[in-house]
DOMARMAR-47855 format. One record per residue (C-alpha): residue number from 1; residue in one letter; x, y, z. Coordinates in steps of 0.5 Angstrom, whole numbers, plus 500, padded with zeros to 3 digits. Layout:
<pt num="NUM" residu="a" east="X" north="Y" up="Z"/>
...
//
This chain:
<pt num="1" residu="m" east="500" north="500" up="500"/>
<pt num="2" residu="t" east="503" north="507" up="498"/>
<pt num="3" residu="g" east="501" north="514" up="498"/>
<pt num="4" residu="r" east="498" north="512" up="491"/>
<pt num="5" residu="w" east="491" north="511" up="493"/>
<pt num="6" residu="m" east="491" north="519" up="494"/>
<pt num="7" residu="k" east="490" north="520" up="487"/>
<pt num="8" residu="a" east="484" north="516" up="486"/>
<pt num="9" residu="a" east="480" north="521" up="490"/>
<pt num="10" residu="a" east="482" north="526" up="485"/>
<pt num="11" residu="l" east="479" north="522" up="479"/>
<pt num="12" residu="c" east="473" north="522" up="476"/>
<pt num="13" residu="a" east="470" north="516" up="473"/>
<pt num="14" residu="v" east="470" north="516" up="465"/>
<pt num="15" residu="a" east="463" north="512" up="463"/>
<pt num="16" residu="s" east="463" north="509" up="456"/>
<pt num="17" residu="a" east="458" north="505" up="452"/>
<pt num="18" residu="v" east="460" north="500" up="446"/>
<pt num="19" residu="l" east="458" north="497" up="439"/>
<pt num="20" residu="l" east="455" north="492" up="434"/>
<pt num="21" residu="t" east="448" north="489" up="431"/>
<pt num="22" residu="s" east="445" north="487" up="425"/>
<pt num="23" residu="p" east="440" north="492" up="421"/>
<pt num="24" residu="s" east="435" north="487" up="419"/>
<pt num="25" residu="a" east="432" north="487" up="426"/>
<pt num="26" residu="a" east="431" north="494" up="426"/>
<pt num="27" residu="a" east="427" north="496" up="421"/>
<pt num="28" residu="e" east="420" north="496" up="425"/>
<pt num="29" residu="w" east="423" north="498" up="431"/>
<pt num="30" residu="g" east="422" north="505" up="435"/>
<pt num="31" residu="d" east="415" north="505" up="437"/>
<pt num="32" residu="g" east="416" north="502" up="444"/>
<pt num="33" residu="v" east="411" north="497" up="447"/>
<pt num="34" residu="g" east="405" north="498" up="452"/>
<pt num="35" residu="g" east="398" north="501" up="452"/>
<pt num="36" residu="g" east="394" north="507" up="453"/>
<pt num="37" residu="n" east="399" north="513" up="455"/>
<pt num="38" residu="l" east="405" north="509" up="457"/>
<pt num="39" residu="r" east="410" north="507" up="453"/>
<pt num="40" residu="l" east="416" north="502" up="454"/>
<pt num="41" residu="h" east="422" north="502" up="450"/>
<pt num="42" residu="p" east="427" north="496" up="451"/>
<pt num="43" residu="g" east="434" north="497" up="447"/>
<pt num="44" residu="v" east="441" north="494" up="447"/>
<pt num="45" residu="t" east="448" north="498" up="446"/>
<pt num="46" residu="l" east="454" north="494" up="444"/>
<pt num="47" residu="g" east="461" north="496" up="443"/>
<pt num="48" residu="a" east="468" north="496" up="443"/>
<pt num="49" residu="g" east="474" north="501" up="445"/>
<pt num="50" residu="f" east="481" north="502" up="447"/>
<pt num="51" residu="d" east="484" north="505" up="453"/>
<pt num="52" residu="s" east="491" north="508" up="453"/>
<pt num="53" residu="n" east="492" north="509" up="460"/>
<pt num="54" residu="l" east="487" north="504" up="464"/>
<pt num="55" residu="y" east="491" north="506" up="471"/>
<pt num="56" residu="y" east="492" north="513" up="470"/>
<pt num="57" residu="s" east="499" north="512" up="470"/>
<pt num="58" residu="s" east="504" north="517" up="469"/>
<pt num="59" residu="s" east="510" north="517" up="464"/>
<pt num="60" residu="r" east="515" north="519" up="469"/>
<pt num="61" residu="e" east="513" north="513" up="474"/>
<pt num="62" residu="s" east="517" north="506" up="473"/>
<pt num="63" residu="s" east="510" north="502" up="472"/>
<pt num="64" residu="s" east="508" north="501" up="465"/>
<pt num="65" residu="i" east="502" north="504" up="463"/>
<pt num="66" residu="k" east="497" north="499" up="461"/>
<pt num="67" residu="q" east="494" north="500" up="454"/>
<pt num="68" residu="v" east="488" north="495" up="453"/>
<pt num="69" residu="p" east="482" north="494" up="448"/>
<pt num="70" residu="e" east="475" north="493" up="451"/>
<pt num="71" residu="g" east="468" north="490" up="449"/>
<pt num="72" residu="f" east="461" north="492" up="452"/>
<pt num="73" residu="v" east="454" north="490" up="452"/>
<pt num="74" residu="q" east="449" north="494" up="456"/>
<pt num="75" residu="p" east="441" north="492" up="455"/>
<pt num="76" residu="g" east="436" north="497" up="458"/>
<pt num="77" residu="l" east="429" north="500" up="458"/>
<pt num="78" residu="r" east="426" north="507" up="458"/>
<pt num="79" residu="l" east="419" north="508" up="460"/>
<pt num="80" residu="e" east="415" north="515" up="458"/>
<pt num="81" residu="t" east="409" north="518" up="459"/>
<pt num="82" residu="l" east="406" north="520" up="452"/>
<pt num="83" residu="d" east="401" north="525" up="454"/>
<pt num="84" residu="p" east="402" north="527" up="461"/>
<pt num="85" residu="g" east="396" north="529" up="464"/>
<pt num="86" residu="m" east="395" north="529" up="472"/>
<pt num="87" residu="w" east="401" north="524" up="472"/>
<pt num="88" residu="d" east="407" north="524" up="469"/>
<pt num="89" residu="i" east="412" north="518" up="469"/>
<pt num="90" residu="n" east="419" north="517" up="466"/>
<pt num="91" residu="g" east="425" north="512" up="468"/>
<pt num="92" residu="d" east="431" north="509" up="465"/>
<pt num="93" residu="a" east="434" north="503" up="467"/>
<pt num="94" residu="s" east="440" north="499" up="464"/>
<pt num="95" residu="v" east="446" north="494" up="466"/>
<pt num="96" residu="g" east="452" north="494" up="463"/>
<pt num="97" residu="w" east="458" north="489" up="463"/>
<pt num="98" residu="r" east="465" north="491" up="460"/>
<pt num="99" residu="q" east="470" north="486" up="459"/>
<pt num="100" residu="y" east="478" north="488" up="458"/>
<pt num="101" residu="l" east="481" north="484" up="453"/>
<pt num="102" residu="s" east="488" north="482" up="456"/>
<pt num="103" residu="s" east="492" north="476" up="458"/>
<pt num="104" residu="e" east="494" north="480" up="464"/>
<pt num="105" residu="e" east="490" north="478" up="470"/>
<pt num="106" residu="t" east="490" north="485" up="473"/>
<pt num="107" residu="v" east="488" north="488" up="467"/>
<pt num="108" residu="a" east="482" north="483" up="466"/>
<pt num="109" residu="s" east="480" north="483" up="473"/>
<pt num="110" residu="q" east="478" north="490" up="472"/>
<pt num="111" residu="s" east="472" north="487" up="468"/>
<pt num="112" residu="g" east="465" north="488" up="471"/>
<pt num="113" residu="l" east="458" north="490" up="472"/>
<pt num="114" residu="s" east="455" north="497" up="472"/>
<pt num="115" residu="a" east="448" north="499" up="473"/>
<pt num="116" residu="n" east="444" north="505" up="473"/>
<pt num="117" residu="l" east="437" north="507" up="475"/>
<pt num="118" residu="g" east="433" north="513" up="474"/>
<pt num="119" residu="a" east="425" north="514" up="475"/>
<pt num="120" residu="n" east="421" north="520" up="476"/>
<pt num="121" residu="l" east="414" north="521" up="478"/>
<pt num="122" residu="t" east="410" north="528" up="477"/>
<pt num="123" residu="w" east="403" north="529" up="480"/>
<pt num="124" residu="n" east="400" north="535" up="476"/>
<pt num="125" residu="p" east="406" north="537" up="472"/>
<pt num="126" residu="r" east="401" north="542" up="468"/>
<pt num="127" residu="g" east="398" north="545" up="474"/>
<pt num="128" residu="a" east="399" north="551" up="478"/>
<pt num="129" residu="v" east="402" north="546" up="484"/>
<pt num="130" residu="s" east="406" north="540" up="482"/>
<pt num="131" residu="l" east="410" north="535" up="486"/>
<pt num="132" residu="r" east="415" north="530" up="484"/>
<pt num="133" residu="l" east="418" north="524" up="487"/>
<pt num="134" residu="s" east="425" north="522" up="484"/>
<pt num="135" residu="e" east="430" north="516" up="485"/>
<pt num="136" residu="t" east="437" north="515" up="482"/>
<pt num="137" residu="f" east="441" north="509" up="483"/>
<pt num="138" residu="v" east="448" north="508" up="480"/>
<pt num="139" residu="r" east="453" north="502" up="481"/>
<pt num="140" residu="t" east="460" north="504" up="477"/>
<pt num="141" residu="n" east="466" north="499" up="475"/>
<pt num="142" residu="e" east="472" north="502" up="475"/>
<pt num="143" residu="a" east="480" north="501" up="475"/>
<pt num="144" residu="p" east="484" north="504" up="481"/>
<pt num="145" residu="s" east="489" north="509" up="480"/>
<pt num="146" residu="y" east="494" north="504" up="481"/>
<pt num="147" residu="e" east="496" north="497" up="478"/>
<pt num="148" residu="s" east="491" north="492" up="482"/>
<pt num="149" residu="a" east="487" north="486" up="481"/>
<pt num="150" residu="d" east="481" north="490" up="485"/>
<pt num="151" residu="a" east="476" north="494" up="481"/>
<pt num="152" residu="v" east="473" north="500" up="484"/>
<pt num="153" residu="n" east="466" north="499" up="485"/>
<pt num="154" residu="r" east="462" north="505" up="488"/>
<pt num="155" residu="i" east="454" north="505" up="489"/>
<pt num="156" residu="f" east="451" north="512" up="489"/>
<pt num="157" residu="n" east="443" north="512" up="491"/>
<pt num="158" residu="r" east="439" north="519" up="491"/>
<pt num="159" residu="a" east="432" north="519" up="493"/>
<pt num="160" residu="g" east="428" north="526" up="493"/>
<pt num="161" residu="v" east="422" north="530" up="493"/>
<pt num="162" residu="m" east="421" north="537" up="489"/>
<pt num="163" residu="l" east="415" north="541" up="490"/>
<pt num="164" residu="g" east="413" north="546" up="485"/>
<pt num="165" residu="f" east="409" north="553" up="484"/>
<pt num="166" residu="h" east="408" north="555" up="477"/>
<pt num="167" residu="p" east="401" north="559" up="476"/>
<pt num="168" residu="g" east="398" north="560" up="470"/>
<pt num="169" residu="g" east="403" north="562" up="464"/>
<pt num="170" residu="r" east="409" north="560" up="468"/>
<pt num="171" residu="v" east="411" north="567" up="469"/>
<pt num="172" residu="l" east="413" north="566" up="476"/>
<pt num="173" residu="e" east="416" north="559" up="478"/>
<pt num="174" residu="t" east="419" north="557" up="484"/>
<pt num="175" residu="y" east="421" north="550" up="487"/>
<pt num="176" residu="l" east="423" north="547" up="494"/>
<pt num="177" residu="s" east="427" north="540" up="494"/>
<pt num="178" residu="y" east="430" north="535" up="499"/>
<pt num="179" residu="d" east="434" north="529" up="497"/>
<pt num="180" residu="l" east="438" north="524" up="501"/>
<pt num="181" residu="s" east="444" north="521" up="498"/>
<pt num="182" residu="l" east="448" north="515" up="500"/>
<pt num="183" residu="y" east="455" north="514" up="497"/>
<pt num="184" residu="r" east="459" north="507" up="498"/>
<pt num="185" residu="h" east="466" north="505" up="496"/>
<pt num="186" residu="n" east="468" north="498" up="496"/>
<pt num="187" residu="l" east="475" north="499" up="497"/>
<pt num="188" residu="y" east="476" north="506" up="501"/>
<pt num="189" residu="r" east="470" north="504" up="506"/>
<pt num="190" residu="e" east="472" north="510" up="510"/>
<pt num="191" residu="l" east="470" north="515" up="505"/>
<pt num="192" residu="d" east="463" north="512" up="505"/>
<pt num="193" residu="r" east="458" north="518" up="507"/>
<pt num="194" residu="y" east="451" north="521" up="506"/>
<pt num="195" residu="t" east="448" north="527" up="505"/>
<pt num="196" residu="h" east="442" north="531" up="506"/>
<pt num="197" residu="h" east="441" north="536" up="501"/>
<pt num="198" residu="i" east="435" north="542" up="501"/>
<pt num="199" residu="g" east="435" north="546" up="495"/>
<pt num="200" residu="w" east="430" north="552" up="493"/>
<pt num="201" residu="n" east="430" north="556" up="486"/>
<pt num="202" residu="g" east="426" north="561" up="483"/>
<pt num="203" residu="h" east="425" north="564" up="476"/>
<pt num="204" residu="w" east="421" north="570" up="474"/>
<pt num="205" residu="s" east="420" north="571" up="466"/>
<pt num="206" residu="f" east="420" north="578" up="465"/>
<pt num="207" residu="l" east="421" north="577" up="458"/>
<pt num="208" residu="p" east="418" north="571" up="454"/>
<pt num="209" residu="k" east="425" north="567" up="454"/>
<pt num="210" residu="t" east="429" north="571" up="459"/>
<pt num="211" residu="a" east="428" north="571" up="466"/>
<pt num="212" residu="l" east="431" north="573" up="473"/>
<pt num="213" residu="v" east="434" north="567" up="477"/>
<pt num="214" residu="a" east="436" north="565" up="484"/>
<pt num="215" residu="s" east="438" north="559" up="488"/>
<pt num="216" residu="a" east="439" north="557" up="495"/>
<pt num="217" residu="d" east="443" north="550" up="496"/>
<pt num="218" residu="y" east="444" north="547" up="503"/>
<pt num="219" residu="r" east="447" north="540" up="504"/>
<pt num="220" residu="r" east="449" north="536" up="511"/>
<pt num="221" residu="i" east="455" north="532" up="509"/>
<pt num="222" residu="n" east="457" north="526" up="514"/>
<pt num="223" residu="y" east="462" north="521" up="513"/>
<pt num="224" residu="a" east="462" north="514" up="516"/>
<pt num="225" residu="s" east="469" north="515" up="519"/>
<pt num="226" residu="p" east="472" north="521" up="522"/>
<pt num="227" residu="v" east="479" north="519" up="519"/>
<pt num="228" residu="q" east="482" north="515" up="512"/>
<pt num="229" residu="g" east="487" north="509" up="512"/>
<pt num="230" residu="g" east="487" north="506" up="505"/>
<pt num="231" residu="p" east="483" north="500" up="503"/>
<pt num="232" residu="s" east="484" north="497" up="510"/>
<pt num="233" residu="g" east="482" north="503" up="514"/>
<pt num="234" residu="e" east="488" north="501" up="519"/>
<pt num="235" residu="v" east="494" north="502" up="515"/>
<pt num="236" residu="i" east="496" north="509" up="518"/>
<pt num="237" residu="s" east="498" north="510" up="525"/>
<pt num="238" residu="a" east="495" north="515" up="530"/>
<pt num="239" residu="d" east="500" north="520" up="529"/>
<pt num="240" residu="g" east="499" north="521" up="521"/>
<pt num="241" residu="r" east="492" north="521" up="519"/>
<pt num="242" residu="l" east="488" north="524" up="514"/>
<pt num="243" residu="l" east="481" north="527" up="517"/>
<pt num="244" residu="n" east="474" north="526" up="514"/>
<pt num="245" residu="t" east="471" north="533" up="516"/>
<pt num="246" residu="n" east="463" north="533" up="516"/>
<pt num="247" residu="s" east="461" north="540" up="513"/>
<pt num="248" residu="n" east="454" north="544" up="512"/>
<pt num="249" residu="p" east="456" north="548" up="505"/>
<pt num="250" residu="l" east="451" north="553" up="503"/>
<pt num="251" residu="r" east="451" north="557" up="496"/>
<pt num="252" residu="l" east="447" north="563" up="495"/>
<pt num="253" residu="l" east="446" north="565" up="487"/>
<pt num="254" residu="g" east="442" north="570" up="483"/>
<pt num="255" residu="g" east="443" north="572" up="476"/>
<pt num="256" residu="l" east="440" north="572" up="469"/>
<pt num="257" residu="r" east="439" north="567" up="464"/>
<pt num="258" residu="g" east="435" north="567" up="457"/>
<pt num="259" residu="l" east="436" north="570" up="450"/>
<pt num="260" residu="i" east="439" north="577" up="448"/>
<pt num="261" residu="t" east="437" north="576" up="441"/>
<pt num="262" residu="q" east="434" north="570" up="437"/>
<pt num="263" residu="r" east="441" north="567" up="437"/>
<pt num="264" residu="v" east="445" north="569" up="442"/>
<pt num="265" residu="s" east="443" north="566" up="449"/>
<pt num="266" residu="v" east="447" north="568" up="456"/>
<pt num="267" residu="g" east="447" north="566" up="463"/>
<pt num="268" residu="l" east="450" north="569" up="469"/>
<pt num="269" residu="q" east="450" north="568" up="476"/>
<pt num="270" residu="a" east="454" north="570" up="482"/>
<pt num="271" residu="g" east="453" north="569" up="489"/>
<pt num="272" residu="y" east="457" north="567" up="496"/>
<pt num="273" residu="g" east="459" north="560" up="499"/>
<pt num="274" residu="w" east="460" north="558" up="506"/>
<pt num="275" residu="g" east="463" north="551" up="507"/>
<pt num="276" residu="f" east="462" north="551" up="515"/>
<pt num="277" residu="y" east="467" north="545" up="516"/>
<pt num="278" residu="q" east="466" north="542" up="523"/>
<pt num="279" residu="d" east="473" north="541" up="524"/>
<pt num="280" residu="p" east="475" north="548" up="529"/>
<pt num="281" residu="n" east="482" north="547" up="527"/>
<pt num="282" residu="g" east="482" north="546" up="520"/>
<pt num="283" residu="p" east="481" north="550" up="514"/>
<pt num="284" residu="d" east="474" north="553" up="512"/>
<pt num="285" residu="f" east="471" north="556" up="505"/>
<pt num="286" residu="q" east="468" north="563" up="505"/>
<pt num="287" residu="g" east="468" north="566" up="498"/>
<pt num="288" residu="l" east="465" north="569" up="491"/>
<pt num="289" residu="l" east="462" north="564" up="487"/>
<pt num="290" residu="v" east="461" north="565" up="479"/>
<pt num="291" residu="k" east="457" north="561" up="474"/>
<pt num="292" residu="a" east="457" north="564" up="467"/>
<pt num="293" residu="e" east="455" north="561" up="460"/>
<pt num="294" residu="a" east="454" north="564" up="453"/>
<pt num="295" residu="s" east="452" north="561" up="446"/>
<pt num="296" residu="y" east="451" north="563" up="439"/>
<pt num="297" residu="q" east="446" north="558" up="435"/>
<pt num="298" residu="f" east="447" north="558" up="427"/>
<pt num="299" residu="g" east="444" north="555" up="421"/>
<pt num="300" residu="p" east="437" north="552" up="422"/>
<pt num="301" residu="v" east="434" north="552" up="428"/>
<pt num="302" residu="n" east="431" north="545" up="428"/>
<pt num="303" residu="l" east="438" north="543" up="428"/>
<pt num="304" residu="d" east="440" north="546" up="434"/>
<pt num="305" residu="s" east="447" north="548" up="432"/>
<pt num="306" residu="r" east="451" north="552" up="436"/>
<pt num="307" residu="i" east="458" north="554" up="439"/>
<pt num="308" residu="r" east="458" north="556" up="447"/>
<pt num="309" residu="a" east="463" north="558" up="452"/>
<pt num="310" residu="g" east="463" north="558" up="460"/>
<pt num="311" residu="y" east="466" north="559" up="466"/>
<pt num="312" residu="q" east="465" north="557" up="473"/>
<pt num="313" residu="r" east="469" north="559" up="480"/>
<pt num="314" residu="d" east="466" north="554" up="486"/>
<pt num="315" residu="f" east="469" north="550" up="491"/>
<pt num="316" residu="a" east="467" north="542" up="492"/>
<pt num="317" residu="d" east="468" north="537" up="498"/>
<pt num="318" residu="s" east="474" north="533" up="498"/>
<pt num="319" residu="t" east="477" north="527" up="501"/>
<pt num="320" residu="i" east="484" north="530" up="500"/>
<pt num="321" residu="g" east="484" north="536" up="505"/>
<pt num="322" residu="n" east="477" north="539" up="507"/>
<pt num="323" residu="f" east="475" north="542" up="500"/>
<pt num="324" residu="y" east="478" north="544" up="494"/>
<pt num="325" residu="t" east="477" north="551" up="490"/>
<pt num="326" residu="y" east="477" north="551" up="482"/>
<pt num="327" residu="h" east="476" north="555" up="476"/>
<pt num="328" residu="r" east="473" north="552" up="470"/>
<pt num="329" residu="a" east="473" north="554" up="463"/>
<pt num="330" residu="l" east="470" north="551" up="457"/>
<pt num="331" residu="v" east="468" north="552" up="450"/>
<pt num="332" residu="g" east="464" north="547" up="445"/>
<pt num="333" residu="f" east="461" north="546" up="439"/>
<pt num="334" residu="q" east="455" north="542" up="436"/>
<pt num="335" residu="q" east="452" north="541" up="429"/>
<pt num="336" residu="g" east="446" north="537" up="426"/>
<pt num="337" residu="l" east="447" north="535" up="419"/>
<pt num="338" residu="v" east="443" north="531" up="414"/>
<pt num="339" residu="g" east="436" north="533" up="417"/>
<pt num="340" residu="g" east="438" north="532" up="424"/>
<pt num="341" residu="r" east="440" north="525" up="423"/>
<pt num="342" residu="l" east="448" north="526" up="424"/>
<pt num="343" residu="k" east="450" north="530" up="430"/>
<pt num="344" residu="l" east="457" north="532" up="431"/>
<pt num="345" residu="g" east="460" north="535" up="438"/>
<pt num="346" residu="l" east="467" north="538" up="440"/>
<pt num="347" residu="e" east="468" north="540" up="447"/>
<pt num="348" residu="a" east="475" north="542" up="451"/>
<pt num="349" residu="d" east="475" north="544" up="458"/>
<pt num="350" residu="a" east="480" north="546" up="463"/>
<pt num="351" residu="q" east="480" north="546" up="471"/>
<pt num="352" residu="m" east="485" north="549" up="476"/>
<pt num="353" residu="r" east="484" north="546" up="483"/>
<pt num="354" residu="d" east="487" north="548" up="489"/>
<pt num="355" residu="y" east="486" north="543" up="495"/>
<pt num="356" residu="a" east="486" north="546" up="502"/>
<pt num="357" residu="d" east="491" north="545" up="507"/>
<pt num="358" residu="l" east="491" north="537" up="509"/>
<pt num="359" residu="g" east="493" north="539" up="516"/>
<pt num="360" residu="v" east="499" north="533" up="516"/>
<pt num="361" residu="r" east="505" north="533" up="512"/>
<pt num="362" residu="q" east="507" north="526" up="513"/>
<pt num="363" residu="v" east="503" north="519" up="514"/>
<pt num="364" residu="q" east="506" north="513" up="517"/>
<pt num="365" residu="t" east="503" north="506" up="514"/>
<pt num="366" residu="q" east="505" north="499" up="516"/>
<pt num="367" residu="d" east="511" north="499" up="511"/>
<pt num="368" residu="n" east="513" north="507" up="509"/>
<pt num="369" residu="v" east="513" north="514" up="511"/>
<pt num="370" residu="v" east="509" north="518" up="506"/>
<pt num="371" residu="t" east="511" north="525" up="505"/>
<pt num="372" residu="i" east="505" north="530" up="502"/>
<pt num="373" residu="p" east="506" north="536" up="498"/>
<pt num="374" residu="e" east="505" north="542" up="502"/>
<pt num="375" residu="d" east="501" north="545" up="497"/>
<pt num="376" residu="l" east="497" north="540" up="493"/>
<pt num="377" residu="s" east="494" north="542" up="486"/>
<pt num="378" residu="d" east="491" north="540" up="479"/>
<pt num="379" residu="l" east="491" north="542" up="472"/>
<pt num="380" residu="l" east="486" north="538" up="469"/>
<pt num="381" residu="f" east="485" north="539" up="462"/>
<pt num="382" residu="g" east="480" north="535" up="457"/>
<pt num="383" residu="v" east="477" north="534" up="450"/>
<pt num="384" residu="k" east="471" north="530" up="448"/>
<pt num="385" residu="g" east="469" north="529" up="441"/>
<pt num="386" residu="e" east="463" north="525" up="439"/>
<pt num="387" residu="a" east="459" north="523" up="433"/>
<pt num="388" residu="s" east="452" north="520" up="432"/>
<pt num="389" residu="m" east="448" north="517" up="426"/>
<pt num="390" residu="e" east="441" north="515" up="426"/>
<pt num="391" residu="l" east="441" north="510" up="420"/>
<pt num="392" residu="r" east="434" north="508" up="421"/>
<pt num="393" residu="r" east="429" north="509" up="426"/>
<pt num="394" residu="g" east="431" north="506" up="432"/>
<pt num="395" residu="w" east="438" north="504" up="430"/>
<pt num="396" residu="d" east="444" north="509" up="432"/>
<pt num="397" residu="l" east="451" north="509" up="431"/>
<pt num="398" residu="g" east="456" north="513" up="435"/>
<pt num="399" residu="l" east="463" north="514" up="435"/>
<pt num="400" residu="s" east="467" north="518" up="441"/>
<pt num="401" residu="y" east="474" north="520" up="443"/>
<pt num="402" residu="r" east="476" north="523" up="450"/>
<pt num="403" residu="f" east="483" north="525" up="452"/>
<pt num="404" residu="v" east="483" north="527" up="460"/>
<pt num="405" residu="s" east="490" north="529" up="463"/>
<pt num="406" residu="n" east="493" north="532" up="469"/>
<pt num="407" residu="f" east="499" north="536" up="468"/>
<pt num="408" residu="t" east="500" north="537" up="476"/>
<pt num="409" residu="d" east="508" north="537" up="478"/>
<pt num="410" residu="n" east="506" north="534" up="485"/>
<pt num="411" residu="v" east="509" north="528" up="487"/>
<pt num="412" residu="v" east="507" north="524" up="494"/>
<pt num="413" residu="q" east="514" north="521" up="496"/>
<pt num="414" residu="v" east="515" north="515" up="499"/>
<pt num="415" residu="d" east="520" north="513" up="504"/>
<pt num="416" residu="g" east="520" north="505" up="504"/>
<pt num="417" residu="p" east="519" north="499" up="499"/>
<pt num="418" residu="g" east="513" north="503" up="496"/>
<pt num="419" residu="e" east="513" north="507" up="490"/>
<pt num="420" residu="s" east="512" north="514" up="490"/>
<pt num="421" residu="s" east="506" north="517" up="487"/>
<pt num="422" residu="v" east="506" north="521" up="481"/>
<pt num="423" residu="r" east="500" north="525" up="480"/>
<pt num="424" residu="d" east="500" north="527" up="473"/>
<pt num="425" residu="y" east="497" north="523" up="467"/>
<pt num="426" residu="q" east="494" north="523" up="460"/>
<pt num="427" residu="r" east="489" north="518" up="458"/>
<pt num="428" residu="h" east="486" north="517" up="451"/>
<pt num="429" residu="h" east="479" north="513" up="450"/>
<pt num="430" residu="v" east="476" north="511" up="444"/>
<pt num="431" residu="v" east="469" north="508" up="443"/>
<pt num="432" residu="l" east="465" north="506" up="438"/>
<pt num="433" residu="t" east="458" north="504" up="439"/>
<pt num="434" residu="t" east="451" north="502" up="436"/>
<pt num="435" residu="t" east="444" north="502" up="440"/>
<pt num="436" residu="l" east="438" north="499" up="438"/>
<pt num="437" residu="t" east="432" north="501" up="441"/>
<pt num="438" residu="y" east="425" north="498" up="440"/>
//
């Protein structure tokens, strides 16, 4: 066990779906099954891809970067209400299996099952008062950020309720919501937590497609364990533990969103945030929050072709220190062609993260002394390109490419038999998919 486990907390899972089926079976598909006002759409996504860096390794490390092809199959179901009246029901469910095609046992063992479930039940969606119940369940299957035969399985479950007030004409809308979220990790169980989330947002449409907006977001984040300790939870001595600090973050934002001209839309929100971390001796957040975006639509309106740009300044709860602050900028392009059957997209984003003081410089493990940089930061950069083609009703082909990287110079030094953790990495991921939907 080395300091490499710290990199896992800073990485995001990169989801993909994958390819191939026969066109002859798709000719009559696309209408769904069911009677009355409900339709059930079964489907399947098949595919293949290539991952250039399965373990998010650095080229500066002695361990080799694992390049591996993969295959994927994901059957699923989609439920929709055709003409919502007093009730609107919709949902999606899927189960996927990803198989890494490698003769190396540690790589092949990363193959596994993922699952997704999302459902909403809304009462009176077109009336002056509405009520929505929602449920979201996600199980991931991911490779860790170090070479291992143990795959990472995260379970996230959120159940919520939202009450809406939107009188006739919907010039004024306001929504109050509550969600309870549970997070479980199969390897780092001390990172398990639950979150109470209370939210409010309001819109006043002073023009047909332009509105003043305001929101309040309050959360209570509670960890199962007060300290971290790697996969076993017991490998760090009492004099060098990383803390899990409960918090009650609050964000208040307000601004403008909508059309400036028929083709130019903007959104600008600013406000303030507080972390309210419960460790009296640890770092806390208090500062300005900004979210800005703009887009320009070109070509026929029905194709929704546009270029867009955005910027965000915010903070986020973190398992590396109490939190990190970040600046994020993105630019994107999307275009519809062939009557909307062919869709192209390209997006690039960059994010600068600065982690709060961890409160500890050295961590004693069973075999090593781990030295952590005094200032920990990330420079994340990503590019995502996508192309999708509707070959016929109910049959789609897709091709996606994603490049993700961290250009940080930080190194977690290990004094002992373990290997130092170099936190920079570059990863290319290409996936070809086909989806058949009934």
